[in-house]
Backbone as CSV, one residue per row, in Angstrom:
resi,resn,N_x,N_y,N_z,CA_x,CA_y,CA_z,C_x,C_y,C_z
1,MET,0.851,-1.180,0.000,0.000,0.000,0.000,0.892,1.236,0.000
2,ARG,0.630,2.149,-0.905,1.391,3.395,-0.961,0.626,4.483,-0.240
3,GLU,1.360,5.370,0.379,0.774,6.491,1.122,0.293,7.566,0.151
4,PRO,-0.690,8.365,0.559,-1.043,9.537,-0.249,0.173,10.467,-0.335
5,ILE,0.216,11.257,-1.368,1.315,12.206,-1.549,1.108,13.324,-0.533
6,TRP,1.967,13.356,0.485,1.745,14.228,1.643,1.690,15.699,1.276
7,TRP,2.535,16.134,0.337,2.574,17.559,0.040,1.345,18.014,-0.731
8,LEU,0.680,17.106,-1.460,-0.583,17.469,-2.104,-1.670,17.673,-1.048
9,THR,-1.663,16.816,-0.036,-2.608,16.974,1.067,-2.317,18.272,1.809
10,LEU,-1.045,18.575,2.038,-0.659,19.829,2.682,-1.124,21.030,1.859
11,LEU,-0.917,20.978,0.547,-1.335,22.060,-0.338,-2.845,22.274,-0.248
12,ARG,-3.591,21.194,-0.247,-5.050,21.289,-0.132,-5.447,21.976,1.176
13,GLY,-4.812,21.590,2.274,-5.116,22.198,3.564,-4.743,23.667,3.628
14,LEU,-3.583,24.009,3.089,-3.153,25.413,3.083,-4.081,26.271,2.230
15,LEU,-4.478,25.758,1.061,-5.404,26.508,0.208,-6.731,26.741,0.927
16,GLY,-7.237,25.721,1.592,-8.486,25.863,2.337,-8.366,26.901,3.438
17,SER,-7.261,26.868,4.154,-7.052,27.827,5.240,-6.945,29.258,4.713
18,ILE,-6.250,29.442,3.611,-6.104,30.773,3.022,-7.460,31.293,2.543
19,ILE,-8.212,30.451,1.843,-9.543,30.871,1.368,-10.428,31.211,2.570
20,GLY,-10.382,30.394,3.619,-11.182,30.673,4.816,-10.821,32.006,5.438
21,ALA,-9.537,32.290,5.546,-9.095,33.566,6.129,-9.546,34.737,5.268
22,LEU,-9.457,34.608,3.955,-9.908,35.678,3.064,-11.413,35.911,3.193
23,MET,-12.177,34.839,3.308,-13.626,34.979,3.445,-13.991,35.664,4.765
24,LEU,-13.260,35.351,5.821,-13.529,35.984,7.111,-13.092,37.451,7.114
25,ALA,-12.052,37.769,6.370,-11.552,39.142,6.324,-12.443,40.054,5.476
26,CYS,-13.107,39.504,4.478,-13.908,40.323,3.546,-15.295,39.726,3.321
27,PRO,-16.118,39.579,4.368,-17.417,38.913,4.189,-18.423,39.724,3.382
28,GLU,-18.191,41.018,3.216,-19.159,41.857,2.528,-19.041,41.799,1.004
29,LYS,-18.095,41.056,0.501,-17.912,40.965,-0.947,-19.143,40.328,-1.590
30,SER,-19.265,40.500,-2.871,-20.455,40.062,-3.600,-20.564,38.542,-3.677
31,ALA,-21.776,38.096,-3.981,-22.038,36.661,-4.142,-21.175,36.083,-5.255
32,GLU,-20.943,36.864,-6.291,-20.135,36.365,-7.401,-18.692,36.090,-6.958
33,THR,-18.148,36.939,-6.099,-16.799,36.712,-5.583,-16.758,35.425,-4.774
34,LEU,-17.765,35.222,-3.940,-17.838,33.993,-3.149,-17.940,32.781,-4.064
35,ILE,-18.766,32.890,-5.083,-18.907,31.785,-6.034,-17.561,31.486,-6.685
36,MET,-16.869,32.514,-7.122,-15.587,32.310,-7.795,-14.541,31.723,-6.851
37,LEU,-14.488,32.206,-5.603,-13.541,31.655,-4.626,-13.832,30.191,-4.335
38,VAL,-15.084,29.902,-4.051,-15.458,28.517,-3.758,-15.246,27.644,-4.988
39,GLY,-15.614,28.159,-6.157,-15.426,27.402,-7.390,-13.960,27.103,-7.675
40,ALA,-13.111,28.121,-7.531,-11.670,27.923,-7.766,-11.097,26.924,-6.765
41,PHE,-11.466,27.081,-5.499,-10.982,26.135,-4.484,-11.456,24.724,-4.806
42,ALA,-12.718,24.579,-5.182,-13.263,23.257,-5.474,-12.558,22.622,-6.675
43,VAL,-12.286,23.407,-7.711,-11.587,22.862,-8.881,-10.179,22.405,-8.492
44,ILE,-9.452,23.258,-7.773,-8.073,22.916,-7.392,-8.044,21.703,-6.464
45,THR,-8.865,21.717,-5.412,-8.841,20.581,-4.480,-9.422,19.330,-5.111
46,GLY,-10.384,19.493,-6.015,-10.907,18.331,-6.729,-9.824,17.677,-7.577
47,LEU,-9.048,18.506,-8.267,-7.933,17.980,-9.061,-6.886,17.314,-8.168
48,ILE,-6.543,17.965,-7.060,-5.548,17.403,-6.145,-6.032,16.061,-5.598
49,SER,-7.283,16.006,-5.142,-7.816,14.755,-4.591,-7.851,13.656,-5.647
50,THR,-8.244,14.016,-6.867,-8.321,13.035,-7.950,-6.932,12.507,-8.300
51,ILE,-5.965,13.404,-8.453,-4.594,12.987,-8.771,-4.021,12.147,-7.636
52,ASN,-4.213,12.590,-6.403,-3.696,11.865,-5.243,-4.298,10.463,-5.178
53,ALA,-5.604,10.360,-5.377,-6.270,9.055,-5.309,-5.822,8.153,-6.456
54,ALA,-5.740,8.704,-7.652,-5.381,7.899,-8.820,-3.923,7.445,-8.780
55,SER,-3.042,8.254,-8.211,-1.626,7.905,-8.224,-1.198,7.086,-7.018
56,SER,-1.906,7.188,-5.903,-1.447,6.551,-4.681,-2.008,5.162,-4.472
57,ARG,-3.276,4.985,-4.797,-3.950,3.703,-4.563,-3.877,3.282,-3.100
58,PHE,-4.057,4.254,-2.190,-4.108,3.941,-0.769,-5.445,3.273,-0.466
59,ASP,-5.673,2.865,0.779,-6.818,2.036,1.151,-8.166,2.552,0.637
60,VAL,-8.400,3.821,0.740,-9.717,4.368,0.380,-9.629,5.231,-0.875
61,TRP,-8.851,4.790,-1.852,-8.636,5.602,-3.039,-9.920,5.809,-3.834
62,ARG,-10.834,4.840,-3.812,-12.084,5.003,-4.569,-12.944,6.127,-3.994
63,THR,-13.049,6.180,-2.665,-13.860,7.251,-2.070,-13.167,8.603,-2.251
64,SER,-11.848,8.633,-2.181,-11.132,9.889,-2.428,-11.283,10.320,-3.881
65,LEU,-11.269,9.358,-4.794,-11.467,9.672,-6.209,-12.874,10.234,-6.426
66,ALA,-13.870,9.599,-5.823,-15.255,10.091,-5.941,-15.376,11.497,-5.366
67,SER,-14.780,11.721,-4.212,-14.807,13.040,-3.584,-14.147,14.071,-4.490
68,GLY,-13.015,13.725,-5.073,-12.305,14.645,-5.964,-13.098,14.986,-7.205
69,VAL,-13.721,13.986,-7.816,-14.496,14.217,-9.035,-15.733,15.078,-8.738
70,VAL,-16.446,14.762,-7.647,-17.633,15.547,-7.274,-17.234,16.992,-6.982
71,THR,-16.159,17.177,-6.233,-15.694,18.522,-5.904,-15.284,19.278,-7.158
72,LEU,-14.586,18.618,-8.057,-14.160,19.231,-9.320,-15.368,19.659,-10.146
73,LEU,-16.355,18.779,-10.279,-17.543,19.109,-11.075,-18.322,20.284,-10.483
74,LEU,-18.503,20.296,-9.174,-19.210,21.402,-8.537,-18.430,22.705,-8.678
75,GLY,-17.119,22.631,-8.624,-16.300,23.820,-8.833,-16.438,24.370,-10.240
76,LEU,-16.478,23.480,-11.214,-16.650,23.921,-12.599,-18.015,24.575,-12.805
77,VAL,-19.055,24.012,-12.207,-20.388,24.625,-12.293,-20.343,26.040,-11.714
78,ALA,-19.699,26.191,-10.563,-19.616,27.514,-9.926,-18.856,28.504,-10.797
79,LEU,-17.792,28.063,-11.446,-16.998,28.970,-12.284,-17.681,29.302,-13.603
80,LEU,-18.407,28.340,-14.158,-19.039,28.553,-15.456,-20.372,29.294,-15.362
81,LEU,-21.008,29.287,-14.180,-22.303,29.952,-13.990,-22.247,30.910,-12.802
82,PRO,-21.374,31.929,-12.856,-21.211,32.804,-11.688,-22.390,33.731,-11.415
83,GLY,-23.292,33.901,-12.371,-24.389,34.825,-12.197,-25.598,34.241,-11.465
84,ILE,-25.481,33.055,-10.906,-26.621,32.460,-10.204,-26.936,33.261,-8.946
85,THR,-28.139,33.116,-8.436,-28.560,33.916,-7.281,-27.876,33.469,-5.997
86,ALA,-27.929,34.362,-4.998,-27.287,34.082,-3.712,-27.908,32.875,-3.026
87,SER,-29.208,32.709,-3.136,-29.840,31.565,-2.465,-29.410,30.250,-3.100
88,ILE,-29.255,30.246,-4.416,-28.780,29.034,-5.079,-27.356,28.740,-4.633
89,LEU,-26.549,29.797,-4.459,-25.184,29.615,-3.973,-25.183,28.915,-2.616
90,VAL,-26.048,29.386,-1.730,-26.105,28.789,-0.393,-26.461,27.314,-0.497
91,TYR,-27.462,26.984,-1.314,-27.863,25.577,-1.466,-26.781,24.751,-2.162
92,MET,-26.080,25.367,-3.114,-25.010,24.654,-3.809,-23.867,24.314,-2.842
93,VAL,-23.472,25.286,-2.033,-22.412,25.044,-1.049,-22.881,24.007,-0.027
94,ALA,-24.142,24.101,0.392,-24.678,23.144,1.359,-24.664,21.727,0.786
95,ALA,-25.096,21.589,-0.464,-25.107,20.263,-1.098,-23.693,19.714,-1.226
96,TRP,-22.764,20.575,-1.626,-21.371,20.141,-1.759,-20.814,19.712,-0.401
97,ALA,-21.046,20.525,0.627,-20.528,20.199,1.960,-21.130,18.893,2.475
98,LEU,-22.418,18.670,2.219,-23.062,17.434,2.655,-22.469,16.229,1.936
99,LEU,-22.346,16.311,0.618,-21.786,15.204,-0.154,-20.337,14.939,0.243
100,PHE,-19.559,15.996,0.330,-18.152,15.868,0.713,-18.047,15.279,2.122
101,GLY,-18.894,15.743,3.040,-18.868,15.252,4.415,-19.177,13.775,4.509
102,ILE,-20.190,13.332,3.791,-20.561,11.916,3.806,-19.426,11.054,3.255
103,ILE,-18.831,11.517,2.158,-17.716,10.764,1.558,-16.528,10.724,2.518
104,GLU,-16.214,11.849,3.168,-15.091,11.888,4.112,-15.353,11.003,5.335
105,ILE,-16.583,10.991,5.823,-16.919,10.121,6.960,-16.734,8.662,6.568
106,ALA,-17.211,8.285,5.374,-17.043,6.905,4.898,-15.555,6.553,4.773
107,ALA,-14.767,7.481,4.234,-13.325,7.239,4.106,-12.683,7.116,5.486
108,GLY,-13.097,7.966,6.427,-12.543,7.919,7.783,-12.858,6.621,8.495
109,ILE,-14.060,6.112,8.285,-14.431,4.826,8.892,-13.553,3.717,8.324
110,SER,-13.325,3.749,7.004,-12.442,2.749,6.385,-11.021,2.866,6.910
111,LEU,-10.541,4.100,7.051,-9.185,4.299,7.568,-9.075,3.847,9.019
112,SER,-10.123,4.079,9.816,-10.112,3.650,11.221,-10.034,2.141,11.315
113,ALA,-10.764,1.457,10.444,-10.760,-0.008,10.447,-9.384,-0.549,10.097
114,ALA,-8.634,0.200,9.294,-7.292,-0.222,8.898,-6.249,0.203,9.927
115,GLY,-6.684,0.869,10.997,-5.761,1.292,12.044,-5.045,2.592,11.726
116,ALA,-5.455,3.273,10.690,-4.799,4.527,10.308,-5.454,5.696,11.048
117,ILE,-5.191,6.894,10.593,-5.666,8.094,11.288,-7.029,8.534,10.769
118,GLY,-7.976,7.624,10.768,-9.324,7.886,10.307,-10.096,8.919,11.083
119,PRO,-9.890,9.054,12.406,-10.669,10.055,13.146,-10.518,11.478,12.606
120,LEU,-9.351,11.836,12.080,-9.186,13.166,11.488,-10.078,13.329,10.265
121,THR,-10.113,12.309,9.430,-10.955,12.347,8.239,-12.424,12.396,8.630
122,ILE,-12.794,11.634,9.649,-14.169,11.670,10.142,-14.488,13.075,10.673
123,GLY,-13.532,13.706,11.360,-13.733,15.064,11.869,-14.007,16.059,10.762
124,VAL,-13.238,15.986,9.671,-13.468,16.863,8.525,-14.860,16.607,7.954
125,GLY,-15.230,15.333,7.856,-16.557,14.988,7.339,-17.679,15.500,8.215
126,LEU,-17.524,15.386,9.533,-18.565,15.863,10.453,-18.718,17.386,10.385
127,ILE,-17.600,18.095,10.302,-17.666,19.552,10.162,-18.407,19.911,8.877
128,SER,-18.145,19.183,7.806,-18.815,19.431,6.528,-20.322,19.205,6.632
129,VAL,-20.709,18.116,7.287,-22.137,17.801,7.431,-22.835,18.856,8.292
130,VAL,-22.199,19.290,9.371,-22.791,20.322,10.229,-22.982,21.617,9.438
131,LEU,-21.970,22.021,8.661,-22.106,23.214,7.825,-23.289,23.063,6.879
132,ALA,-23.396,21.918,6.227,-24.489,21.690,5.278,-25.846,21.812,5.964
133,LEU,-25.982,21.202,7.121,-27.262,21.244,7.833,-27.629,22.674,8.236
134,ILE,-26.643,23.442,8.685,-26.905,24.842,9.044,-27.346,25.630,7.810
135,LEU,-26.641,25.449,6.698,-26.989,26.192,5.482,-28.354,25.784,4.936
136,PHE,-28.695,24.506,5.006,-30.022,24.070,4.565,-31.111,24.599,5.489
137,ALA,-30.837,24.655,6.786,-31.842,25.079,7.761,-32.084,26.584,7.732
138,ILE,-31.052,27.382,7.435,-31.176,28.843,7.504,-30.656,29.481,6.205
139,PRO,-31.267,29.193,5.057,-30.748,29.773,3.809,-30.950,31.279,3.723
140,GLU,-31.965,31.791,4.413,-32.239,33.226,4.340,-31.233,34.066,5.108
141,ALA,-30.304,33.429,5.779,-29.290,34.163,6.531,-28.462,35.044,5.610
142,GLY,-28.472,34.738,4.339,-27.812,35.597,3.366,-26.381,35.201,3.075
143,VAL,-25.856,35.842,2.078,-24.523,35.517,1.601,-23.449,35.915,2.596
144,VAL,-23.629,37.028,3.302,-22.597,37.435,4.263,-22.491,36.401,5.378
145,ALA,-23.641,35.963,5.906,-23.616,34.930,6.951,-23.042,33.638,6.398
146,ALA,-23.439,33.299,5.172,-22.906,32.086,4.549,-21.397,32.215,4.349
147,THR,-20.952,33.416,4.010,-19.519,33.641,3.834,-18.776,33.404,5.144
148,TRP,-19.342,33.884,6.249,-18.716,33.637,7.548,-18.696,32.148,7.861
149,LEU,-19.824,31.472,7.665,-19.890,30.031,7.937,-18.896,29.262,7.074
150,VAL,-18.907,29.580,5.791,-18.008,28.877,4.873,-16.550,29.232,5.188
151,GLY,-16.289,30.470,5.561,-14.927,30.865,5.938,-14.415,30.072,7.126
152,PHE,-15.252,29.959,8.174,-14.866,29.141,9.330,-14.700,27.675,8.938
153,TYR,-15.583,27.197,8.074,-15.496,25.817,7.592,-14.155,25.566,6.895
154,PHE,-13.810,26.450,5.940,-12.549,26.285,5.217,-11.352,26.382,6.161
155,LEU,-11.408,27.287,7.118,-10.322,27.437,8.074,-10.164,26.177,8.919
156,ALA,-11.265,25.655,9.436,-11.214,24.463,10.294,-10.784,23.224,9.523
157,THR,-11.404,22.975,8.369,-11.035,21.779,7.610,-9.644,21.925,7.009
158,GLY,-9.255,23.156,6.662,-7.894,23.374,6.160,-6.857,23.035,7.212
159,ALA,-7.105,23.482,8.439,-6.172,23.177,9.540,-6.107,21.675,9.802
160,LEU,-7.260,21.011,9.810,-7.259,19.552,10.019,-6.538,18.831,8.882
161,THR,-6.698,19.324,7.658,-6.039,18.700,6.513,-4.530,18.923,6.566
162,VAL,-4.077,20.096,7.002,-2.642,20.346,7.181,-2.081,19.373,8.219
163,TYR,-2.788,19.211,9.329,-2.358,18.273,10.360,-2.296,16.849,9.793
164,HIS,-3.291,16.494,8.994,-3.318,15.167,8.363,-2.084,14.977,7.470
165,ALA,-1.717,16.013,6.706,-0.541,15.929,5.840,0.730,15.732,6.662
166,ILE,0.817,16.426,7.779,1.990,16.285,8.660,2.060,14.856,9.206
167,GLU,0.907,14.296,9.561,0.867,12.918,10.047,1.277,11.926,8.952
168,ILE,0.826,12.162,7.725,1.206,11.293,6.601,2.720,11.336,6.422
169,ARG,3.274,12.539,6.443,4.726,12.706,6.260,5.491,12.013,7.393
170,ALA,5.053,12.212,8.621,5.732,11.596,9.765,5.654,10.077,9.681
171,ARG,4.483,9.568,9.311,4.310,8.114,9.208,5.200,7.542,8.113
172,SER,5.323,8.251,6.975,6.163,7.746,5.887,7.640,7.813,6.267
173,ARG,8.044,8.806,7.042,9.437,8.903,7.483,9.800,7.792,8.470
174,ARG,8.808,7.390,9.297,9.073,6.283,10.235,9.275,4.973,9.488
175,ARG,8.582,4.815,8.361,8.706,3.573,7.576,9.950,3.562,6.717
176,TRP,10.259,4.729,6.122,11.387,4.814,5.197,12.320,5.936,5.625
177,PRO,13.221,5.659,6.563,14.134,6.712,7.021,14.993,7.232,5.856
178,VAL,15.252,8.534,5.901,16.035,9.174,4.824,17.490,8.926,5.041
């Protein structure tokens, strides 16, 4: 079994954290800016997840591949149709977070069964599901509130993903000393 490429996971986490910080710093920006930021992040992380899953063939590569493809497709929709309304944006982000969360929880359960660091993946999935439920329950909160929620989401999952990358790197160094 080959490990995921740690620096791709690190890159994904850093990008998420940066996008989250930008969203928290400028929540008053237009819905189109939010769509473009989320779309760009989704395309980049979808590509990273897809490449990582296809090249590594780690235990849960199929669920990571599915997560990457879904994220990539939703990102492309966001980039190609930026003029959609704010309420559709909220529902689109909620649907993406729910789908991503379910896939991450499934991957985390598989990783836990293999004795790996599945709880971190489950944590990212649970945060995603909670965000989705909040956005579905309160869509009228508006784009600024959604921007804050999504900003915190990206910051939290980005930090967990960075930690996950560090764990992957440490685990690979213990197996193959330099």
